[in-house]
Structures are given as C-alpha cells and as structure tokens.
C-alpha positions as CSV (number, residue, x, y, z in Angstrom):
1,M,1.0,-21.4,18.1
2,I,-0.8,-19.4,15.4
3,R,-0.1,-19.2,11.7
4,I,-0.7,-15.9,9.8
5,G,0.0,-15.5,6.1
6,S,0.5,-12.4,4.0
7,G,-1.3,-12.6,0.8
8,A,-0.9,-9.1,-0.6
9,G,1.4,-6.1,-0.1
10,F,-0.4,-3.5,-2.1
11,S,-3.6,-2.9,-4.0
12,G,-2.4,-4.2,-7.3
13,D,-0.5,-7.2,-6.0
14,R,-0.7,-10.7,-7.6
15,L,-3.8,-12.8,-6.8
16,E,-2.5,-16.4,-6.8
17,P,0.0,-16.2,-3.9
18,A,-2.8,-15.6,-1.5
19,L,-4.7,-18.7,-2.9
20,I,-1.6,-20.8,-2.5
21,L,-1.3,-19.7,1.2
22,A,-5.0,-20.4,1.8
23,E,-4.8,-23.8,0.3
24,K,-1.5,-25.1,1.5
25,G,-0.4,-22.9,4.4
26,N,-2.5,-24.5,7.1
27,L,-3.2,-21.0,8.2
28,D,-5.3,-19.6,11.0
29,Y,-5.4,-16.1,9.4
30,L,-4.7,-14.6,6.0
31,V,-4.0,-10.9,5.8
32,L,-4.2,-8.8,2.6
33,E,-2.6,-5.4,3.1
34,C,-3.9,-3.3,0.1
35,L,-3.9,0.4,1.2
36,A,-1.5,3.2,0.7
37,E,-1.9,7.0,1.3
38,R,-3.0,7.8,-2.3
39,T,-4.9,4.6,-2.6
40,I,-7.5,5.5,0.0
41,A,-7.7,9.1,-1.2
42,L,-8.5,7.8,-4.7
43,A,-11.0,5.4,-3.2
44,Q,-12.8,8.3,-1.5
45,K,-13.1,10.0,-4.9
46,R,-14.7,6.9,-6.4
47,K,-17.1,6.7,-3.5
48,K,-18.1,10.3,-4.0
49,E,-18.9,9.5,-7.7
50,N,-20.8,6.3,-6.8
51,S,-21.8,5.7,-3.1
52,S,-21.8,2.0,-3.6
53,L,-18.1,1.9,-4.6
54,G,-15.0,3.0,-2.7
55,Y,-13.7,-0.4,-1.7
56,D,-10.6,-1.9,-3.4
57,P,-11.0,-2.3,-7.2
58,L,-9.7,-5.9,-7.0
59,L,-12.0,-6.9,-4.1
60,E,-14.4,-8.9,-6.2
61,K,-11.6,-10.8,-8.1
62,R,-9.8,-11.6,-4.9
63,M,-12.9,-12.8,-3.0
64,E,-14.2,-14.9,-5.9
65,L,-10.8,-16.7,-6.0
66,L,-10.3,-17.0,-2.2
67,L,-13.6,-17.5,-0.6
68,P,-14.0,-21.3,-1.3
69,A,-10.5,-22.1,-0.1
70,L,-10.8,-19.8,3.0
71,L,-14.1,-21.3,4.1
72,Q,-13.1,-24.9,3.3
73,N,-9.9,-24.6,5.3
74,G,-11.2,-22.5,8.2
75,V,-8.9,-19.6,7.4
76,R,-10.1,-16.2,8.6
77,L,-9.3,-13.2,6.4
78,I,-8.3,-9.7,7.6
79,T,-7.9,-7.0,5.0
80,N,-8.0,-3.2,4.6
81,M,-9.6,-3.7,1.1
82,G,-12.7,-1.9,2.5
83,A,-10.7,1.3,1.8
84,A,-13.2,4.1,1.7
85,N,-16.3,1.9,1.9
86,P,-15.9,-1.2,4.2
87,V,-19.7,-1.6,4.5
88,G,-20.2,-1.6,0.8
89,G,-17.3,-4.0,0.4
90,A,-18.8,-6.3,3.0
91,Q,-22.1,-6.3,1.1
92,K,-20.3,-7.2,-2.1
93,V,-18.5,-10.1,-0.4
94,V,-21.9,-11.4,0.8
95,E,-23.2,-11.2,-2.7
96,I,-20.3,-13.1,-4.1
97,A,-20.7,-15.8,-1.4
98,R,-24.3,-16.2,-2.3
99,R,-23.5,-16.5,-6.0
100,L,-20.9,-19.2,-5.1
101,G,-23.4,-21.0,-2.8
102,L,-21.3,-20.3,0.3
103,S,-22.3,-19.2,3.8
104,V,-20.1,-16.4,5.1
105,K,-20.0,-13.9,8.0
106,V,-18.4,-10.5,7.1
107,A,-17.5,-7.7,9.5
108,A,-16.9,-4.2,8.3
109,V,-14.9,-1.9,10.5
110,T,-15.5,1.8,10.1
111,G,-14.4,5.0,12.0
112,D,-11.2,5.9,10.2
113,D,-12.9,8.5,8.0
114,V,-12.5,11.7,10.0
115,L,-13.1,14.3,7.2
116,A,-16.4,15.5,8.7
117,F,-14.7,16.8,11.8
118,L,-11.1,17.3,10.7
119,D,-9.6,20.7,11.7
120,T,-8.4,21.9,8.3
121,D,-6.6,24.8,10.0
122,A,-4.4,22.3,11.8
123,P,-0.8,22.1,10.6
124,A,0.4,19.5,8.2
125,T,3.2,17.3,9.7
126,E,5.4,17.7,6.6
127,T,5.2,21.4,6.0
128,G,3.8,23.1,9.2
129,K,1.3,24.9,7.0
130,P,-2.5,24.6,7.5
131,L,-4.0,21.6,5.8
132,N,-6.4,23.7,3.8
133,S,-3.5,25.8,2.4
134,H,-2.3,22.9,0.3
135,G,-5.5,22.6,-1.8
136,R,-9.1,21.5,-1.5
137,V,-9.2,18.7,1.0
138,L,-10.7,15.5,-0.5
139,S,-10.2,12.9,2.2
140,A,-9.0,12.4,5.8
141,N,-8.4,9.0,7.2
142,A,-7.0,8.2,10.6
143,Y,-4.7,5.2,11.1
144,L,-6.6,2.9,13.4
145,G,-5.0,0.2,15.5
146,V,-5.9,-3.2,16.9
147,E,-8.8,-1.8,19.0
148,A,-10.7,-1.4,15.8
149,I,-10.2,-5.0,14.7
150,L,-10.6,-6.9,18.0
151,P,-14.4,-6.5,18.2
152,A,-14.8,-7.9,14.7
153,L,-12.6,-10.9,15.7
154,E,-14.8,-11.4,18.8
155,K,-17.8,-11.5,16.5
156,E,-16.2,-14.6,14.9
157,A,-16.5,-13.1,11.4
158,D,-14.9,-15.1,8.6
159,I,-14.0,-12.0,6.7
160,I,-13.0,-8.7,8.3
161,L,-12.9,-5.6,6.1
162,T,-11.4,-2.4,7.4
163,G,-10.5,1.0,6.0
164,R,-7.3,2.8,7.0
165,V,-5.7,0.6,9.7
166,A,-1.9,0.7,10.4
167,D,-0.3,-2.1,8.4
168,P,1.2,-4.1,11.2
169,S,-2.0,-3.8,13.2
170,L,-3.7,-6.1,10.7
171,F,-1.3,-8.8,11.9
172,L,-1.1,-7.9,15.5
173,A,-4.8,-8.0,16.2
174,P,-5.2,-11.8,15.6
175,M,-2.2,-12.4,17.8
176,I,-3.8,-10.4,20.7
177,H,-7.1,-12.2,20.1
178,H,-5.5,-15.7,20.0
179,F,-3.1,-15.4,22.8
180,G,-5.0,-13.0,25.1
181,W,-2.2,-10.5,25.3
182,S,-2.8,-7.5,27.5
183,A,-3.0,-4.1,25.9
184,D,-0.5,-2.9,28.6
185,D,2.2,-5.4,27.7
186,T,4.1,-3.1,25.5
187,D,6.9,-5.7,24.8
188,L,4.5,-8.3,23.5
189,L,2.8,-5.7,21.4
190,A,6.2,-4.6,20.0
191,R,7.1,-8.1,19.1
192,G,3.8,-8.6,17.3
193,T,4.3,-5.3,15.5
194,I,7.8,-6.3,14.4
195,I,6.4,-9.6,13.0
196,G,3.6,-7.7,11.3
197,H,6.0,-5.2,9.8
198,L,8.1,-8.1,8.4
199,L,5.0,-9.6,6.8
200,E,3.1,-6.6,5.6
201,C,4.7,-6.2,2.2
202,G,3.9,-9.7,0.9
203,G,6.6,-10.9,-1.5
204,Q,9.2,-8.3,-0.5
205,I,10.6,-10.4,2.4
206,A,10.6,-13.4,0.0
207,G,13.1,-11.7,-2.2
208,G,10.9,-9.6,-4.5
209,Y,12.2,-6.1,-3.7
210,Y,15.6,-7.6,-2.8
211,A,16.5,-9.2,-6.1
212,D,19.3,-7.7,-8.1
213,P,20.7,-10.1,-10.8
214,G,24.4,-10.8,-10.5
215,K,24.5,-9.3,-7.0
216,K,21.6,-10.7,-5.0
217,E,20.2,-13.7,-6.9
218,V,16.7,-14.9,-6.1
219,P,15.4,-18.1,-7.7
220,N,12.1,-18.5,-9.6
221,L,10.9,-14.9,-9.2
222,A,8.1,-15.6,-11.7
223,N,6.4,-17.8,-9.1
224,L,7.3,-15.8,-6.0
225,G,6.0,-17.4,-2.8
226,F,4.5,-15.1,-0.2
227,P,5.4,-15.4,3.5
228,Y,3.6,-16.7,6.6
229,A,4.7,-16.7,10.2
230,E,4.4,-19.4,12.9
231,I,4.0,-17.3,16.0
232,K,4.3,-18.4,19.7
233,A,2.6,-16.9,22.7
234,D,5.9,-15.2,23.8
235,G,5.9,-13.2,20.6
236,S,8.6,-15.1,18.9
237,A,8.1,-16.4,15.3
238,I,9.5,-18.2,12.4
239,I,8.9,-16.6,9.0
240,T,8.8,-18.9,6.1
241,K,7.0,-19.7,2.8
242,I,5.2,-22.6,1.1
243,P,7.7,-25.2,-0.2
244,D,8.4,-25.3,-3.9
245,T,7.4,-21.7,-4.4
246,G,9.9,-19.1,-5.8
247,G,11.9,-16.6,-3.9
248,V,14.1,-16.8,-0.8
249,I,13.7,-15.9,2.8
250,N,17.0,-15.3,4.6
251,L,18.7,-12.9,6.9
252,M,19.3,-10.4,4.1
253,T,15.8,-10.3,2.9
254,A,14.5,-10.1,6.4
255,K,16.8,-7.2,7.4
256,E,15.9,-5.2,4.3
257,Q,12.2,-5.6,5.1
258,L,12.7,-4.8,8.8
259,L,14.2,-1.4,7.8
260,Y,11.7,-0.7,5.0
261,E,10.0,2.7,5.4
262,V,11.5,3.1,8.9
263,I,12.9,6.5,9.8
264,N,13.8,5.8,13.5
265,P,14.3,2.1,14.2
266,H,14.5,2.9,17.9
267,E,11.0,4.3,17.9
268,Y,8.7,2.9,15.3
269,I,5.4,4.6,16.1
270,T,2.1,2.8,15.5
271,P,-1.4,3.3,17.0
272,D,-0.7,0.3,19.3
273,V,2.8,0.7,20.6
274,I,6.1,2.5,20.0
275,A,8.4,-0.4,19.0
276,D,12.1,-0.6,19.2
277,F,13.2,-2.5,16.1
278,T,16.8,-2.5,17.3
279,S,15.9,-4.9,20.1
280,A,14.7,-7.6,17.7
281,R,16.9,-10.5,16.9
282,L,16.8,-12.4,13.5
283,R,18.4,-15.8,13.0
284,E,18.3,-18.3,10.1
285,V,17.1,-21.6,11.4
286,G,16.7,-23.5,8.1
287,P,16.2,-23.0,4.4
288,D,13.7,-20.2,3.9
289,Q,13.2,-19.9,7.7
290,V,14.1,-16.8,9.7
291,E,13.4,-16.8,13.5
292,V,12.3,-13.5,15.0
293,T,12.8,-13.0,18.7
294,G,13.0,-10.1,21.1
295,G,11.5,-6.7,20.9
296,K,10.8,-3.9,23.3
297,G,8.0,-1.4,23.3
298,K,6.8,1.8,24.9
299,E,3.3,3.1,25.5
300,R,1.2,3.9,22.5
301,P,0.9,7.6,21.4
302,K,-2.0,9.7,22.5
303,T,-2.7,10.9,19.0
304,L,-3.3,9.1,15.7
305,K,-1.8,10.0,12.4
306,V,-4.3,11.2,9.7
307,S,-3.6,10.8,6.0
308,V,-5.1,13.8,4.2
309,G,-5.7,13.8,0.5
310,Y,-6.1,17.1,-1.3
311,H,-6.7,18.4,-4.9
312,A,-3.2,19.4,-6.2
313,G,-4.1,20.4,-9.7
314,F,-3.7,18.5,-13.0
315,I,-0.7,17.0,-14.8
316,G,-0.3,17.0,-18.5
317,E,2.2,14.7,-20.1
318,G,3.6,14.0,-23.6
319,E,6.2,11.4,-24.8
320,I,8.0,10.7,-28.0
321,S,10.8,8.4,-29.0
322,Y,14.0,8.9,-30.9
323,A,16.1,6.0,-32.1
324,G,19.2,5.3,-34.2
325,S,22.2,7.5,-34.8
326,N,22.4,10.6,-32.5
327,A,19.2,9.6,-30.7
328,L,20.2,11.4,-27.6
329,G,21.2,14.6,-29.5
330,R,17.8,14.7,-31.3
331,A,15.9,14.0,-28.1
332,Q,17.8,16.8,-26.3
333,L,17.0,19.2,-29.2
334,A,13.3,18.3,-28.9
335,G,13.5,18.9,-25.2
336,E,15.0,22.4,-25.7
337,I,12.2,23.2,-28.2
338,M,9.6,22.2,-25.6
339,R,11.3,24.2,-22.9
340,K,11.3,27.3,-25.0
341,R,7.6,26.9,-26.0
342,L,6.3,25.9,-22.6
343,E,8.4,27.3,-19.7
344,E,6.7,30.7,-19.7
345,S,3.2,29.1,-19.4
346,F,4.0,26.6,-16.7
347,D,5.8,27.1,-13.3
348,E,6.6,23.4,-12.9
349,L,7.9,22.0,-16.1
350,R,9.8,18.7,-16.2
351,I,11.8,17.4,-19.2
352,D,13.1,13.8,-18.9
353,Y,15.2,11.6,-21.2
354,I,14.0,8.2,-20.3
355,G,16.9,5.7,-20.4
356,V,19.4,8.4,-19.7
357,S,18.5,10.6,-16.7
358,S,14.8,10.4,-15.9
359,T,15.0,8.6,-12.6
360,H,18.0,10.2,-10.8
361,R,18.0,13.4,-12.9
362,N,21.7,12.8,-13.5
363,T,23.8,10.4,-15.5
364,F,26.4,10.0,-12.7
365,G,29.4,9.7,-15.0
366,E,30.1,8.9,-18.6
367,W,28.0,6.3,-20.3
368,N,27.8,5.0,-23.8
369,K,25.4,7.0,-25.9
370,P,22.1,5.2,-26.0
371,Y,20.7,3.8,-29.3
372,E,17.2,5.0,-28.3
373,V,15.8,7.6,-26.0
374,R,12.3,8.5,-25.0
375,L,11.5,12.2,-24.3
376,R,9.0,12.9,-21.6
377,V,7.6,16.3,-21.0
378,A,5.3,17.0,-18.0
379,A,3.9,20.0,-16.2
380,K,1.3,20.8,-13.5
381,A,-1.6,23.1,-14.4
382,D,-4.7,24.5,-12.7
383,S,-7.1,23.0,-15.3
384,L,-7.4,20.0,-17.6
385,G,-7.5,22.2,-20.6
386,E,-4.2,23.8,-19.7
387,A,-2.6,20.4,-18.9
388,A,-3.7,19.1,-22.3
389,K,-1.4,21.6,-24.0
390,I,1.7,19.7,-22.9
391,G,0.8,16.6,-24.9
392,E,-0.4,18.6,-27.8
393,E,3.0,20.4,-28.1
394,V,4.9,17.1,-27.9
395,E,2.7,15.6,-30.6
396,S,3.5,18.5,-32.8
397,L,7.1,17.4,-32.9
398,Y,6.2,14.8,-35.4
399,T,6.5,17.1,-38.4
400,N,8.1,20.2,-36.8
401,G,11.4,18.5,-35.9
402,P,13.8,17.2,-35.0
403,A,13.9,14.2,-37.3
404,G,12.8,10.7,-36.6
405,G,10.3,11.1,-33.7
406,G,7.8,8.4,-33.3
407,G,5.4,6.7,-30.9
408,A,4.0,9.9,-29.4
409,R,1.4,9.8,-26.6
410,K,-0.4,12.4,-24.5
411,Y,-2.1,12.1,-21.2
412,T,-3.8,14.3,-18.6
413,H,-4.9,13.4,-15.1
414,E,-5.9,15.0,-11.8
415,V,-3.3,15.1,-9.1
416,V,-4.2,14.0,-5.5
417,G,-1.6,15.3,-3.1
418,I,-1.0,13.7,0.4
419,V,0.0,15.3,3.7
420,S,-0.6,14.1,7.2
421,S,-1.7,15.5,10.5
422,L,-2.5,14.3,14.0
423,I,-5.8,13.9,15.8
424,P,-6.5,13.0,19.5
425,R,-7.2,9.4,19.9
426,E,-10.4,10.0,21.9
427,E,-12.1,11.8,19.0
428,I,-12.3,8.5,17.0
429,G,-15.4,6.4,17.1
430,V,-15.2,2.9,15.7
431,S,-18.1,0.8,14.6
432,V,-18.4,-2.8,13.5
433,V,-21.1,-3.8,11.0
434,V,-21.7,-7.5,10.5
435,K,-23.4,-8.9,7.4
436,E,-24.5,-12.5,7.1
437,S,-27.2,-14.1,5.0
438,G,-28.8,-10.8,4.3
439,L,-29.0,-9.8,7.9
440,V,-27.3,-6.7,9.2
441,E,-26.2,-6.4,12.8
442,E,-24.5,-3.2,14.0
443,K,-22.3,-2.7,17.1
444,T,-20.7,0.6,18.1
445,V,-17.4,0.2,20.0
C-alpha cells in the first residue's frame, strides 16, 4: 500500500493542513497542487520582470513550514509550485534547507514551457481563431504527464518541483513508481487518475466546496482537514482524513468532487490516459472513509493541451456604497449616470449592484429591497490611462449625486486572457535538474 496526501488545491490555499498531513498522516508522498491557467501565465510575467522569480509566491512560506516535518518523517513532496521557474524554485528550496540546517535533494522538472516554438497561427480550441488574433501571446505551457515526473522519482529526490503538469498526474506518478505499473495498462492508469482527480482540490472533497448551511452541513469548517488516500496495487483506494480535523468525507462530497470540472465523464482526457469516470465505484466504508474501486481507460492522446496566456487589455473599476432608505434606488440612479457618461467611450461596460444582481446578473424573482447596495462599474480599455477613467468617474459621484454615497475605491489592472491549443507530444522535451548541497546535476529525458 502507498499513502498519498493532498496538501493544497490552489496557489493561495491554507498552509497548516499540509503540515498536519506531513506530521500525522504517515504518508509516503504529499502533493501540493497549486497551478491554474491564469496562475502560470502570471508567473511567466513575474519571471520576465525578474528572471530569479516565476515560482509560486508562497513557495518559501510553505517550504519553511514543511521541510522539517517532511524530512523527519520521510515524506516525499511533489508539487507544481515551480510554475514558470522550477529550477529557480529548486534553488530557493535548497537555500531554505541550508538556513534551517537540513540536507535536502530537490529535482526540478522542466519542458512544459513551449512558447519559443509555439505555432501562434494554430487555432485556439475555444474559438477556432488563430492564437495570435486574441492578443499578444505572453506564455504557452503544455500539460505534461507522469513521464515528466517519473525520472525525478527515480533520482530519489526529496522534493520534486514541476511547472505545468496535469493535476491528477502529480498523484498518478508516485503510484506508477511505487507499484511498477505498466504505461500500457490503461485501466490501472485510469484508476490512479480517478484517485488523483478526487484528491487534487485539497479540502473540497472534505466538504469545503460542498458545505451549504441548512442543506449540507459540514462540521468544524474553520479547521478543515485535507484528504489522503491509502492506495493498493490494484488501483483501489480509501480516501480519508486525519482524525479530529474538521470537515466530512462521504459519498456526497466524493461524488461532487468526481464530477468537478468534468465535461465528459466517459472520456476524461489527461496526458496519461483517457479515463472513464462512470466505471468507478464509490462506497462509504466508515466515518470519513470512501472506498474507490474500478475504472476503465483508453490509450493516451497523441497531442498535449497547451495553455496560452495573452495580453487582453486593461480593466478599470470603481465602487461606491449606498445604504439606508431607498439604497437600491440611489444605487441604480448612480449606475444610470455612469452608463450615460461612459458607454460611448467603452465597448465593454459592466454595471453591477453587489448584493442584488452582480453574480447572476438577475434577481430571479421578487426580493425584499436591500438596506445597502454597493455599485460596481468596470470596463475594458486598451491602456491603463483609459482604464483609470472608470474609477475617476465613480469617485466623482461623492458630490455630484445621488445622495449618500460612501466608501469609494478605484482600481486598474492588466488583463491576462487564456485560451488553449494542442501540440504533438513528440515536440516536447523534458529535463530534470537536481540540486543538492550546492551541486547541480542535469539529466535530459
């Protein structure tokens, strides 16, 4: 059996659940899944501004917290916190280990950055239009699979830092390494992928994204426990969490996570296998214990998905609050004033009434009039200067009416858009760089 824990489900996730797993989970591996499409595009921007950066912003905090427990308990860490700069991230981990008086071996996996040879005339999957027609391309990262991680595992690295790797592949790789599964056994690969998908979002399967008070109660959410899986050589597993941590793992939380971000459950495409999620079987076998069995798979695709980040202009925002009698009426009047003053200058103008209709853009029936409403005005622009006009106009409502506006704020930021494309698998070259005690060893796979 092998035990794999999930210590993070996104870049900004909590820090302490991973430490609890490392200290009390009796784990073989801990996985931190910290990359999303925009996350890595923004990381590429940071790397261009400073070549020593580009790894996850919380890498240092997480490593300072986790390294002593990981090394003391013999838990190997696999994470995509390398983001746009796995080698720089590995060097930073070595520096932290030295500062803490620890000996560590870190492997950096590279090869997902395909910007240098991306065909920008290729069609975007979402629109069918050429990639370069959406805007200036900023980044292009292919979703690598287990073949990128396995050489690093063979190097017996304590810490493995990757860039863009498919989320379930982070969990599948140690299963293949531990059990010696064949790359041709598509059913085993599918079972491991299903387990990885159930684990990849951290606290979600423990009730975090499931909780809805009065409908779906989850105890002690303030101390949500993150999951780990006890996995057998046949690809079956029990998913559970550390006793006395908050949350709940049951059939409902597991089923919601199984279908999370899944378009076609019959064919969930990863770089490693095309998995049939409908062939999996879930069963509660105890408190906070869900057994996962079954799973069928088909041969992996011949192409890899590439996440492409592009410059999509700038957004200007302004907000102001109205409270008390007729709050909604005054907010709506302010919104109409903004529309008349701005709509001719901006093609994409959005006016929201936060607390009334800002999320679904509709009230969906009659509701009591709110006591307070926050007006938000936003628009896209070609330059920061143009975008700034939005906040300036909203701020001017202070004295130009309607009555009682307060708490105005204004904000501008660059927009990074995301589209995807496909690239032949054989065009990818993966490298593993190992850093240990100041020595650097490179191996090209």
